[in-house]
C-alpha positions as a Markdown table, in Angstrom:
| # | Residue | x | y | z |
|---|---|---|---|---|
| 1 | Met | -3.7 | -25.0 | -19.6 |
| 2 | Thr | -0.6 | -26.3 | -21.2 |
| 3 | Arg | 2.0 | -27.7 | -18.7 |
| 4 | Thr | 4.5 | -29.2 | -21.2 |
| 5 | Gly | 7.9 | -29.3 | -19.6 |
| 6 | Ile | 6.8 | -27.8 | -16.3 |
| 7 | Asn | 7.7 | -29.5 | -13.2 |
| 8 | Ala | 4.6 | -29.2 | -10.8 |
| 9 | Gly | 6.2 | -30.9 | -7.9 |
| 10 | Arg | 4.9 | -30.0 | -4.5 |
| 11 | Ala | 7.0 | -27.8 | -2.3 |
| 12 | Thr | 7.5 | -28.8 | 1.4 |
| 13 | Phe | 6.3 | -26.3 | 4.0 |
| 14 | Val | 9.3 | -25.1 | 6.0 |
| 15 | Ala | 8.6 | -24.3 | 9.6 |
| 16 | Thr | 11.4 | -21.7 | 10.0 |
| 17 | Leu | 10.5 | -18.4 | 8.2 |
| 18 | Ala | 13.0 | -15.7 | 7.5 |
| 19 | Leu | 11.3 | -12.5 | 8.5 |
| 20 | Ala | 12.4 | -8.8 | 8.3 |
| 21 | Gly | 12.1 | -7.0 | 11.5 |
| 22 | Gly | 10.4 | -3.6 | 10.5 |
| 23 | Ala | 11.9 | -2.3 | 7.2 |
| 24 | Ala | 15.5 | -3.0 | 7.9 |
| 25 | Ser | 16.6 | -5.7 | 10.5 |
| 26 | Gln | 16.0 | -9.4 | 9.9 |
| 27 | Ser | 15.4 | -12.2 | 12.4 |
| 28 | Ala | 14.2 | -15.9 | 12.3 |
| 29 | Leu | 10.9 | -17.1 | 13.6 |
| 30 | Thr | 10.3 | -20.7 | 14.2 |
| 31 | Val | 6.6 | -21.6 | 13.7 |
| 32 | Pro | 5.4 | -24.6 | 15.8 |
| 33 | Ala | 3.9 | -27.4 | 13.6 |
| 34 | Ser | 0.6 | -27.0 | 15.3 |
| 35 | Ala | 0.3 | -23.3 | 14.8 |
| 36 | Ala | -2.0 | -21.9 | 12.1 |
| 37 | Ala | 0.0 | -20.5 | 9.1 |
| 38 | Pro | -0.1 | -16.8 | 9.0 |
| 39 | Ser | -1.4 | -15.1 | 5.8 |
| 40 | Val | 1.1 | -14.0 | 3.2 |
| 41 | Phe | 0.1 | -11.3 | 0.7 |
| 42 | Leu | 1.6 | -10.3 | -2.7 |
| 43 | Asn | 2.2 | -6.6 | -2.2 |
| 44 | Thr | 1.3 | -5.3 | -5.6 |
| 45 | Gln | -1.7 | -3.2 | -6.7 |
| 46 | Tyr | -1.6 | -5.3 | -10.0 |
| 47 | Ala | -2.6 | -8.5 | -8.3 |
| 48 | Ser | -6.1 | -9.9 | -8.7 |
| 49 | Gln | -6.3 | -10.6 | -4.8 |
| 50 | Ala | -4.1 | -10.5 | -1.8 |
| 51 | Glu | -3.3 | -14.3 | -1.5 |
| 52 | Arg | -2.9 | -16.8 | -4.3 |
| 53 | Pro | -3.8 | -14.3 | -7.1 |
| 54 | Glu | -5.0 | -15.7 | -10.3 |
| 55 | Ala | -3.1 | -13.0 | -12.1 |
| 56 | Phe | -0.6 | -10.3 | -11.3 |
| 57 | Gly | 1.8 | -7.9 | -13.1 |
| 58 | Pro | 4.9 | -6.1 | -12.2 |
| 59 | Asp | 4.9 | -2.6 | -10.8 |
| 60 | Glu | 6.7 | -1.2 | -13.8 |
| 61 | Gly | 6.9 | -2.4 | -17.3 |
| 62 | Pro | 7.8 | -4.6 | -18.9 |
| 63 | Gly | 9.0 | -2.5 | -21.7 |
| 64 | Pro | 6.7 | 0.3 | -22.5 |
| 65 | Tyr | 3.6 | -1.5 | -21.0 |
| 66 | Ile | 2.9 | 0.8 | -18.1 |
| 67 | Glu | 0.1 | -1.4 | -16.7 |
| 68 | Ala | 0.2 | -5.2 | -17.4 |
| 69 | Arg | -2.0 | -6.3 | -14.4 |
| 70 | Thr | -2.5 | -9.8 | -16.1 |
| 71 | Tyr | 0.9 | -10.2 | -17.3 |
| 72 | Ala | 1.1 | -13.5 | -15.4 |
| 73 | Arg | -2.4 | -15.1 | -15.6 |
| 74 | Ala | -4.3 | -18.4 | -15.2 |
| 75 | Ile | -2.1 | -19.2 | -12.2 |
| 76 | His | -2.5 | -22.4 | -10.2 |
| 77 | Trp | -0.5 | -22.2 | -7.0 |
| 78 | Ile | 1.1 | -25.4 | -6.0 |
| 79 | Ser | 2.5 | -24.0 | -2.6 |
| 80 | Trp | 1.8 | -20.8 | -0.8 |
| 81 | Gly | 2.7 | -19.4 | 2.8 |
| 82 | Gly | 6.2 | -20.8 | 3.1 |
| 83 | Pro | 9.5 | -19.0 | 2.5 |
| 84 | Glu | 8.7 | -19.4 | -1.2 |
| 85 | Ala | 5.5 | -19.9 | -3.2 |
| 86 | Thr | 5.4 | -21.9 | -6.5 |
| 87 | Gly | 2.8 | -22.0 | -9.1 |
| 88 | Val | 2.3 | -22.7 | -12.8 |
| 89 | Gly | 0.5 | -20.4 | -15.2 |
| 90 | Gln | 0.7 | -18.4 | -18.5 |
| 91 | Val | 2.7 | -15.2 | -19.3 |
| 92 | Met | 1.6 | -12.7 | -21.9 |
| 93 | Leu | 3.8 | -12.5 | -25.1 |
| 94 | Leu | 2.9 | -8.8 | -25.4 |
| 95 | Thr | 2.0 | -9.4 | -29.1 |
| 96 | Gly | -1.7 | -9.6 | -29.2 |
| 97 | Thr | -3.4 | -12.3 | -26.8 |
| 98 | Ala | -1.0 | -15.1 | -27.1 |
| 99 | Thr | 0.8 | -16.5 | -23.9 |
| 100 | Ser | 3.3 | -19.1 | -23.1 |
| 101 | Pro | 3.4 | -21.5 | -20.2 |
| 102 | Val | 5.7 | -20.6 | -17.1 |
| 103 | Thr | 6.6 | -21.7 | -13.7 |
| 104 | Ile | 6.4 | -18.9 | -11.1 |
| 105 | Thr | 8.3 | -18.5 | -7.8 |
| 106 | Leu | 7.7 | -15.9 | -5.3 |
| 107 | Gly | 10.3 | -15.2 | -2.5 |
| 108 | Gly | 11.7 | -12.6 | -0.2 |
| 109 | Leu | 9.4 | -13.2 | 2.5 |
| 110 | Thr | 9.3 | -10.0 | 4.5 |
| 111 | Asn | 7.5 | -8.6 | 7.5 |
| 112 | Cys | 5.9 | -5.3 | 6.3 |
| 113 | Gly | 4.0 | -3.3 | 8.9 |
| 114 | Gly | 3.2 | -6.7 | 10.8 |
| 115 | Gln | 1.9 | -8.4 | 7.6 |
| 116 | Leu | 4.0 | -11.1 | 5.8 |
| 117 | Ile | 4.5 | -10.4 | 2.1 |
| 118 | Tyr | 6.4 | -11.8 | -0.8 |
| 119 | Thr | 8.7 | -9.2 | -2.3 |
| 120 | Thr | 10.2 | -11.0 | -5.3 |
| 121 | Tyr | 8.9 | -13.0 | -8.3 |
| 122 | Ala | 10.8 | -15.0 | -11.0 |
| 123 | Met | 9.3 | -16.9 | -13.9 |
| 124 | Ala | 10.8 | -19.7 | -16.0 |
| 125 | Leu | 9.5 | -20.5 | -19.5 |
| 126 | Ala | 8.7 | -24.1 | -20.6 |
| 127 | Pro | 11.3 | -25.5 | -22.9 |
| 128 | Gly | 10.9 | -24.6 | -26.6 |
| 129 | Val | 7.8 | -22.1 | -26.1 |
| 130 | Pro | 7.8 | -18.6 | -27.6 |
| 131 | Lys | 9.7 | -15.9 | -25.4 |
| 132 | Pro | 7.7 | -12.8 | -24.6 |
| 133 | Arg | 8.7 | -9.4 | -25.7 |
| 134 | Tyr | 11.0 | -7.6 | -23.1 |
| 135 | Trp | 11.6 | -10.9 | -21.3 |
| 136 | Ala | 14.9 | -9.8 | -19.8 |
| 137 | Gln | 12.9 | -7.2 | -17.9 |
| 138 | Gly | 9.7 | -9.1 | -17.3 |
| 139 | Gln | 10.9 | -12.5 | -16.1 |
| 140 | Ala | 11.8 | -11.2 | -12.6 |
| 141 | Gly | 11.0 | -8.3 | -10.4 |
| 142 | Arg | 10.4 | -7.0 | -6.9 |
| 143 | Phe | 7.4 | -5.8 | -4.8 |
| 144 | Pro | 9.0 | -3.9 | -1.9 |
| 145 | Cys | 7.4 | -3.1 | 1.5 |
| 146 | His | 5.5 | -0.2 | 0.6 |
| 147 | Ile | 2.3 | 1.1 | 2.5 |
| 148 | Thr | 0.0 | 3.8 | 1.3 |
| 149 | Ala | -3.2 | 5.5 | 2.5 |
| 150 | Ala | -5.4 | 6.4 | -0.6 |
| 151 | Tyr | -2.2 | 6.2 | -2.7 |
| 152 | Phe | -0.3 | 8.6 | -0.4 |
| 153 | Ser | 2.9 | 7.9 | 1.3 |
| 154 | Pro | 5.2 | 10.5 | 3.1 |
| 155 | His | 8.2 | 8.5 | 2.0 |
| 156 | Asp | 7.7 | 9.3 | -1.7 |
| 157 | Arg | 10.1 | 12.0 | -2.7 |
| 158 | Gly | 7.6 | 14.3 | -4.1 |
| 159 | Glu | 5.5 | 14.2 | -0.9 |
| 160 | Gln | 8.6 | 15.0 | 1.2 |
| 161 | Ala | 9.3 | 18.1 | -0.8 |
| 162 | Ala | 5.6 | 19.1 | -0.7 |
| 163 | Ala | 5.5 | 18.7 | 3.2 |
| 164 | Val | 8.4 | 21.1 | 3.5 |
| 165 | Arg | 6.6 | 23.7 | 1.3 |
| 166 | Gly | 3.6 | 23.4 | 3.4 |
| 167 | Asp | 1.3 | 22.0 | 0.7 |
| 168 | Cys | -1.9 | 20.2 | 1.5 |
| 169 | Thr | -1.2 | 16.7 | -0.1 |
| 170 | Phe | -3.1 | 14.2 | 2.0 |
| 171 | Ser | -7.0 | 14.5 | 1.8 |
| 172 | Gly | -8.0 | 11.4 | 3.7 |
| 173 | Leu | -9.1 | 8.1 | 2.5 |
| 174 | Val | -10.8 | 7.6 | -0.9 |
| 175 | Lys | -13.2 | 5.0 | -2.2 |
| 176 | Leu | -12.0 | 2.0 | -4.1 |
| 177 | Gly | -11.5 | 2.6 | -7.7 |
| 178 | Ser | -11.3 | 6.3 | -7.2 |
| 179 | Tyr | -8.4 | 8.8 | -6.8 |
| 180 | Ala | -10.4 | 11.6 | -5.5 |
| 181 | Glu | -13.9 | 10.4 | -4.2 |
| 182 | Pro | -13.6 | 10.7 | -0.4 |
| 183 | Val | -14.8 | 8.0 | 2.0 |
| 184 | Ser | -17.6 | 9.5 | 4.2 |
| 185 | Trp | -16.6 | 11.2 | 7.4 |
| 186 | Met | -18.3 | 10.4 | 10.6 |
| 187 | Pro | -19.3 | 13.0 | 11.6 |
| 188 | Pro | -19.0 | 15.3 | 8.6 |
| 189 | Pro | -16.1 | 17.7 | 9.0 |
| 190 | Pro | -16.8 | 21.6 | 9.4 |
| 191 | Arg | -18.5 | 23.0 | 6.4 |
| 192 | Gly | -16.5 | 25.1 | 4.0 |
| 193 | Gly | -15.5 | 22.7 | 1.3 |
| 194 | Arg | -16.0 | 19.1 | 0.2 |
| 195 | Tyr | -12.4 | 18.0 | 0.6 |
| 196 | Val | -10.3 | 18.0 | 3.6 |
| 197 | Gly | -6.6 | 18.9 | 3.2 |
| 198 | Leu | -3.9 | 17.9 | 5.6 |
| 199 | Cys | -0.9 | 20.4 | 5.2 |
| 200 | Arg | 2.6 | 20.6 | 6.5 |
| 201 | Met | 2.5 | 17.2 | 7.9 |
| 202 | Ala | 5.1 | 15.6 | 10.2 |
| 203 | Trp | 4.3 | 11.9 | 10.2 |
| 204 | Arg | 5.7 | 9.4 | 12.8 |
| 205 | Ser | 6.0 | 5.6 | 12.4 |
| 206 | Trp | 4.8 | 5.4 | 8.9 |
| 207 | Gly | 5.2 | 1.8 | 7.8 |
| 208 | Gly | 4.3 | 0.2 | 11.1 |
| 209 | Pro | 0.8 | -1.0 | 12.1 |
| 210 | Thr | -0.2 | 2.5 | 12.8 |
| 211 | Ala | 1.1 | 6.0 | 12.0 |
| 212 | Ser | 0.4 | 9.4 | 13.4 |
| 213 | Val | 0.8 | 13.0 | 12.3 |
| 214 | Ile | 0.6 | 16.6 | 13.5 |
| 215 | Gly | -0.1 | 19.4 | 11.1 |
| 216 | Ile | -2.8 | 21.8 | 9.8 |
| 217 | Met | -6.2 | 20.8 | 8.3 |
| 218 | Arg | -7.8 | 23.1 | 5.7 |
| 219 | Asn | -11.4 | 22.8 | 4.7 |
| 220 | Gly | -12.7 | 25.5 | 2.3 |
| 221 | Phe | -11.8 | 28.9 | 3.9 |
| 222 | Arg | -10.7 | 27.8 | 7.3 |
| 223 | Gln | -7.9 | 26.0 | 8.9 |
| 224 | Trp | -7.3 | 24.2 | 12.3 |
| 225 | Ala | -4.4 | 22.6 | 14.2 |
| 226 | Ala | -4.9 | 18.9 | 13.7 |
| 227 | Thr | -3.6 | 15.6 | 14.6 |
| 228 | Ala | -4.4 | 12.3 | 12.9 |
| 229 | Glu | -3.8 | 8.6 | 13.1 |
| 230 | Val | -4.0 | 5.9 | 10.5 |
| 231 | Gly | -4.3 | 2.2 | 11.1 |
| 232 | Glu | -6.1 | -1.1 | 10.3 |
| 233 | Leu | -3.7 | -2.3 | 7.7 |
| 234 | Ala | -5.2 | -4.2 | 4.8 |
| 235 | Trp | -4.7 | -5.3 | 1.2 |
| 236 | Cys | -6.9 | -3.2 | -1.1 |
| 237 | Pro | -7.5 | -3.6 | -4.7 |
| 238 | Asp | -5.6 | -1.0 | -6.9 |
| 239 | Gln | -3.7 | 0.0 | -3.6 |
| 240 | Ala | -2.1 | -3.1 | -2.2 |
| 241 | Leu | -1.1 | -2.8 | 1.5 |
| 242 | Ala | -2.8 | 0.3 | 2.8 |
| 243 | Tyr | -4.1 | 1.9 | 5.9 |
| 244 | Thr | -7.9 | 1.7 | 5.9 |
| 245 | Ala | -8.9 | 3.6 | 9.0 |
| 246 | Leu | -8.2 | 7.4 | 9.7 |
| 247 | Thr | -9.0 | 9.3 | 12.9 |
| 248 | Met | -8.5 | 13.1 | 12.8 |
| 249 | Thr | -8.8 | 15.6 | 15.7 |
| 250 | Leu | -9.2 | 19.3 | 15.3 |
| 251 | Tyr | -8.2 | 21.7 | 18.0 |
| 252 | Gly | -9.8 | 25.0 | 18.9 |
| 253 | Arg | -12.2 | 27.2 | 16.6 |
| 254 | Gly | -9.7 | 27.6 | 13.8 |
| 255 | Glu | -9.2 | 30.7 | 11.7 |
| 256 | Arg | -9.9 | 31.9 | 8.2 |
| 257 | Ile | -7.2 | 31.3 | 5.7 |
| 258 | Pro | -5.4 | 34.5 | 4.6 |
| 259 | Pro | -6.3 | 35.7 | 1.2 |
| 260 | Arg | -4.2 | 34.2 | -1.7 |
| 261 | Arg | -2.4 | 31.9 | 0.7 |
| 262 | Gly | -1.7 | 28.6 | -1.1 |
| 263 | Ser | 0.6 | 26.8 | 1.3 |
| 264 | Val | 0.8 | 26.8 | 5.0 |
| 265 | Thr | 3.9 | 28.8 | 6.1 |
| 266 | Lys | 6.1 | 27.5 | 8.9 |
| 267 | Gln | 5.3 | 30.5 | 11.1 |
| 268 | Glu | 1.6 | 30.0 | 10.5 |
| 269 | Ala | 1.8 | 26.3 | 11.4 |
| 270 | Gln | 3.7 | 27.1 | 14.7 |
| 271 | Arg | 1.1 | 29.6 | 15.7 |
| 272 | Leu | -1.9 | 27.3 | 15.0 |
| 273 | Leu | -0.2 | 24.3 | 16.6 |
| 274 | Arg | -0.1 | 26.1 | 20.1 |
| 275 | Ala | -3.8 | 25.3 | 20.3 |
| 276 | Ile | -2.9 | 21.7 | 20.8 |
| 277 | Arg | -1.1 | 22.4 | 24.1 |
| 278 | Lys | -3.7 | 24.9 | 25.5 |
| 279 | Pro | -5.5 | 23.5 | 28.7 |
| 280 | Gly | -9.3 | 23.0 | 28.0 |
| 281 | Val | -9.0 | 23.5 | 24.4 |
| 282 | Ala | -12.1 | 22.2 | 22.4 |
| 283 | Lys | -11.4 | 19.1 | 20.5 |
| 284 | Arg | -13.6 | 17.5 | 17.7 |
| 285 | Val | -12.9 | 14.0 | 16.4 |
| 286 | Tyr | -13.7 | 12.7 | 12.8 |
| 287 | Arg | -13.2 | 9.2 | 11.4 |
| 288 | Gln | -13.1 | 7.5 | 8.0 |
| 289 | Arg | -13.1 | 3.7 | 7.4 |
| 290 | Leu | -12.5 | 2.1 | 4.0 |
| 291 | Ala | -14.5 | -1.2 | 3.3 |
| 292 | Gly | -13.8 | -3.8 | 0.7 |
| 293 | Cys | -10.3 | -4.7 | 1.6 |
| 294 | Thr | -8.6 | -7.9 | 2.9 |
| 295 | Pro | -7.4 | -7.3 | 6.6 |
| 296 | Ala | -3.8 | -7.9 | 7.4 |
| 297 | Ser | -3.2 | -10.9 | 9.8 |
C-alpha cells in the first residue's frame, strides 16, 4: 500500500474521554491508567466490522453513489479507542477501481445507548495524488447516534406519522442480510399469519440500553393488547447499532380484526389495552434473539 507523504506517527492514548451523556448532555470521564480500555464502535452499516474496520463508507453519497461501503478501504489503524482514531488507507476515486492514499481521522467520541462510538470522519489526501470525484462531499462526514431494531426506529419521521395513523410498522427482529425474514420466535406466536405486526406503538426510552412499548399486536386475522421490550445492544452487519433481543407479552384472548380494517383506530386501541389492567388476565410471553452481532460493552 502506498504511503507517500502520509504521516504514520503514533497517537498517544488520552486518559480523559469526552463523553456525551445520553443523546444530549456531555460530561468528562477520567479513565484510570490501569483500567481496561472500553470498546469503541464506528456506527455505520457501511463498515466491515464494529471496531477497526478494514473498510467503510459514508451513510449518504458521495455524489450519486448511494452505497459506497468500501469508499475508504485497505485501512491500517495506527490508534483506536481514544478521543480520536487515526489510520492510513486508500480512498476510491469513483472512476473505475483506482484509489488514492489517505490519512483517516475519526472523532466525535460519543456515548450512544451506553456504547462509545465515533461520530465523525475526515480524510486527507497524500500530496500530489489524484483527487476523487465529489471529494468536497466525501472527504468528511458524520455517523450520528442512531439505534435501530431490524432497521426500524420510532424516531424516523415516517414511522412517527405511521404510529399516529395506527399502522403496523414493526414486525420484530429479522435475520441478518434480510429486510423481511423474521428471527424465530420462542415459542411461536399464535397462529393466523407468518408475520407479527406491532401497531399504534408508544415507545419509551428508545436510544438507551433498553426500550419498551405498549400497543396492539396483529397476526393474521386476530389482534391483542401487547407490551414489548427491546435490549441487548450490539453492532450488526448492515444495521450498525441495534437492539438484538425482543420480549413481547400478549394479554387476554384477543379478538378478530374487523373486516377491511387496515390501521388500528385510537378507540380500538384504547378498548383492547384495558386488558392489560384487568386482574388475573392471561399473559403469554414470546421472545426473539438475533445472533451474529458484536455485543456492546
